[in-house]
N, C-alpha and C positions, 0 to 999 in steps of 0.2 A: 188326446186333445181333440176337442170337437170344434172344427173350423167354422161350423154353422153358428155357433154362439159367441165367437171371439169378437170382442169390441174392437172395431177398426181404429179407434182413437189410440189404442195401445200400440198399434203398429206405427202410428205417427210419432209417438214418443220414442219408440225403438229407433226409427230412422234418424230422428233428431239427435239422439244420444250417440249414434254412430258418427254423425257429422261433427258434433261439438266435443264429445268425450268428457263433458262436465254436466252434472245435473242442473246446476244453477244457470248455465248458459243455455241449455236446452229449454229450461223453463221460460227464460226470457224470450227466446225465439218463438216458442209456442204460445206465449201469452198466458202461461200458467204459473202457479206458485211452485216453489221448490218442493214443498211437501206433496203437492199433487203429482208432480213428475216422479218422485220417489215412490208414491203409492201405485202409480201406473206401472212402474218398473217391477214392483213387488208382485202385482197381479199378473203381469206378463211372464215373470219368472215361474209363477205357479202354473200358468196355462201351458207353457212350453217345456216345463220340467228341466230348466237349466238356469244357472246363475246369470247368463248372458253378458254381464259386465262385472269386472273386478275393480274395486277401488285401489288406485295406486297413487304415489306421490305426484305423478304427472297427469292424473285424471282417471277416467273410467276406461279400462281396456276391455275390449270384447273378448269373449271366450271363443274357442275354436268353433263351437256350435253356432254362436251368433254370426261369426264370419261366414259360416257355411250357408245359413239361411238368409243372410242379408240381401244377396242379389235378387232372390225370388220375391222377398217381402217388399223391397224397395221398388221393384218392377211392378208389382201388384198395386202399390200406392200410386205410382206414376200413371198406370192405366186408369185407375179410378179418378185421379185428378184430371186426366185428359178427357174423360167422358163429359165433364162439365163444359168443355170447350168445343164439343162436337157440334156440327151444323144443326140448326134447328130441325126438329122432326116435323115432317109434313104429313098430316093425315090424308089418306086417300079415301074418297067417298066410294063405298061399294056400289 
């Protein structure tokens, strides 16, 4: 897996699926179509080499690997999201 070319939007889908446990609910929350979320999950599965979620009668259940990487991935997304709220950068004149 090459982290340098990973589409960060796929991580947003992953995090939302962890919260909602349903593709259609995640799609609604992200403002995407259900097929777009399913496609993003397919791409992420290929990138990470794991199923990540299994369909069950009660929704999408994360795999052991998904649960293992979830804290780091969601923390990374939180850090990226927090950067947009950082204080304005002030340029210093040399």
